[in-house]
C-alpha positions in Angstrom: -1.6 -40.5 32.8 -2.5 -41.0 29.1 -5.8 -39.1 29.5 -3.6 -36.1 31.0 -1.3 -36.0 27.8 -4.4 -36.3 25.6 -6.2 -33.3 27.2 -2.6 -31.5 27.2 -2.1 -32.3 23.5 -5.8 -31.2 22.5 -5.6 -27.8 24.5 -2.4 -27.2 22.9 -3.6 -27.8 19.4 -6.8 -25.5 20.2 -4.4 -22.9 21.5 -2.2 -22.9 18.3 -5.2 -22.9 16.0 -6.9 -20.2 18.0 -3.7 -17.8 17.9 -3.9 -18.0 13.7 -7.6 -17.0 13.5 -7.3 -13.5 13.9 -4.7 -13.0 11.2 -5.7 -13.2 7.3 -3.5 -15.1 5.5 -1.2 -12.8 2.7 -2.3 -13.4 -0.6 -1.0 -12.7 -4.1 -3.6 -10.1 -6.0 -3.1 -9.5 -9.8 -4.8 -6.5 -11.1 -4.8 -7.4 -15.2 -6.3 -4.2 -16.0 -3.7 -2.0 -13.5 -0.7 -4.4 -14.9 0.4 -5.1 -11.2 0.5 -7.8 -8.5 1.0 -7.3 -4.7 0.8 -9.4 -1.6 -1.8 -8.2 0.8 -3.3 -9.6 3.9 -6.8 -10.7 2.5 -8.4 -10.0 -0.8 -8.8 -6.2 -2.0 -11.9 -4.2 -2.0 -11.5 -2.5 -5.3 -13.2 1.3 -5.8 -12.9 3.6 -8.6 -13.6 7.2 -8.3 -13.1 10.1 -10.9 -11.1 13.4 -10.4 -11.8 16.5 -12.1 -8.4 18.2 -12.9 -7.2 20.9 -15.0 -5.8 18.5 -17.7 -9.4 17.0 -17.6 -11.0 13.9 -15.7 -8.5 11.6 -13.7 -9.9 8.1 -13.1 -8.7 6.5 -9.9 -8.5 2.7 -9.3 -7.9 1.7 -5.8 -7.4 -1.6 -4.2 -7.6 -1.7 -0.3 -7.4 -4.2 2.5 -8.1 -3.5 6.2 -7.4 -5.4 9.3 -6.8 -4.8 12.9 -3.3 -4.1 12.4 -2.9 -1.6 9.2 -4.7 -0.3 6.3 -3.0 -1.8 3.0 -3.6 0.1 -0.5 -2.7 0.1 -4.0 -3.7 3.1 -6.1 -3.2 4.2 -9.7 -4.4 6.3 -12.1 -3.2 7.3 -15.8 -2.6 10.5 -17.0 -2.8 12.3 -20.3 0.5 11.5 -22.3 0.8 15.3 -23.0 0.8 16.1 -19.6 3.5 13.7 -18.7 5.4 15.0 -21.9 5.4 18.6 -20.7 6.2 17.6 -17.1 9.4 16.9 -15.3 8.5 13.7 -13.6 10.5 14.5 -10.4 8.4 17.7 -9.9 5.2 15.5 -10.6 6.5 12.8 -7.7 7.2 16.0 -5.1 3.7 17.3 -6.2 2.3 13.8 -5.2 4.3 13.5 -2.0 3.3 17.1 -0.9 -0.4 16.3 -2.0 -0.7 12.9 0.4 1.0 14.9 3.3 -2.0 17.4 2.7 -4.6 14.9 2.1 -3.6 13.1 5.3 -3.2 16.3 7.2 0.1 15.4 8.3 3.6 15.9 8.7 6.2 14.7 6.6 8.8 12.5 8.5 11.1 11.4 5.5 11.2 11.3 1.9 13.6 9.5 -0.3 14.0 8.9 -4.3 13.7 5.5 -5.0 13.3 3.7 -8.4 11.4 0.5 -9.3 13.3 -1.1 -12.2 14.1 1.9 -14.1 11.0 3.9 -13.2 11.4 6.7 -11.0 9.8 7.1 -7.3 9.6 8.3 -4.1 9.0 6.8 -0.6 7.7 8.8 2.2 7.0 8.2 5.6 4.5 10.7 7.2 2.5 11.2 10.5 -1.2 11.6 10.2 -3.2 14.2 12.1 -4.4 11.1 14.0 -1.0 10.1 15.1 -0.9 7.2 12.7 2.0 6.4 10.4 2.0 6.2 6.9 4.6 4.8 4.6 4.3 5.1 1.0 5.7 4.6 -2.2 4.9 6.1 -5.4 6.4 5.2 -9.1 5.7 6.8 -12.4 5.6 4.2 -15.3 4.8 5.5 -18.5 1.8 7.7 -17.9 0.6 5.9 -14.8 1.2 7.0 -11.4 1.1 4.0 -8.8 0.8 4.9 -5.3 1.3 1.9 -2.3 0.7 2.8 1.1 0.4 1.2 4.5 -1.2 2.8 7.5 0.1 1.7 10.8 -0.3 2.6 14.7 2.9 4.7 15.4 4.8 1.8 17.1 3.7 -0.7 14.4 5.5 1.3 11.7 8.4 -0.6 11.6 6.6 -3.8 11.3 8.0 -6.4 8.9 4.7 -6.4 7.2 5.3 -2.8 5.7 8.5 -4.2 4.0 6.8 -7.3 3.0 3.6 -5.4 1.6 5.8 -2.9 -0.2 8.5 -5.1 -1.4 5.9 -7.4 -3.3 4.8 -5.0 -5.6 5.5 -6.0 -9.3 4.6 -4.8 -12.7 2.9 -7.4 -14.9 2.0 -7.7 -18.5 
């Protein structure tokens, strides 16, 4: 009888251990250059790109993690202060939302004006051409545009991980 109990306990322990093997642990990632921190399910891959625009080259910094459930990213870009001074920030956010929909070749499901601290922002939800869902938040902080996005399968769009990721964003000094 003791042997059966021991085998059951070992089998249960192995099953519980194996259940957690596929899920990456959430960890806080801090970008000192980007002045932000965020919770992600793993260590993000850092990428830098440059985009030639009418106001000059804009460097784009991206931090992303992909797993079997979703793709997570924080992206930021610094714009010339002169452009920010001459622009309406709400129009800039509207343009960023339109660009996100166009870039995903998708359709807008919802768009909401939001703030982070006192900084203006937008939250959008869109369906891509691949029928995935992107939930994205954008904030203008000084001359910097922060974008947080998570792409999920349509059925997972209300996942607690969406809120966990988006709500974990913080500015750091």
